[in-house]
C-alpha positions in Angstrom: 125.9 100.9 101.9 124.6 97.7 103.4 122.4 96.9 100.7 121.4 93.0 100.0 120.5 93.2 96.3 119.4 90.3 94.0 121.3 90.0 90.6 118.6 91.4 88.7 118.1 94.2 91.1 121.8 94.9 90.5 121.6 94.9 86.5 118.6 97.3 86.8 120.1 99.9 89.2 123.3 99.9 87.4 121.5 100.6 84.2 119.9 103.8 85.9 123.5 104.4 87.5 124.7 104.8 84.0 122.0 106.8 82.5 122.7 109.2 85.6 126.2 109.2 85.2 126.1 110.3 81.4 124.1 113.4 82.7 125.9 114.3 85.9 129.8 114.9 86.4 130.2 113.6 90.1 127.5 110.6 91.6 127.3 110.8 95.2 126.2 108.2 97.9 122.9 110.2 98.1 122.4 109.4 94.3 122.7 105.9 94.6 120.4 105.7 97.7 117.8 107.4 95.4 118.2 105.2 92.5 117.7 102.3 94.8 114.6 103.8 96.6 113.1 104.5 93.1 113.8 100.9 91.9 112.5 99.5 95.5 109.2 101.4 96.0 107.1 100.2 92.8 108.0 96.8 93.8 106.6 97.4 97.3 103.6 98.9 95.9 102.7 95.9 94.0 
């Protein structure tokens, strides 16, 4: 996917991934992109 993430970002995004994986049977690349975008948008607005 070519994303450069800081270690703290990886931990936060992974936690969100696990939450989603508990709800959905299959996780797709678009799901991962959405998680990263959700994580980064608030940081960019601040």
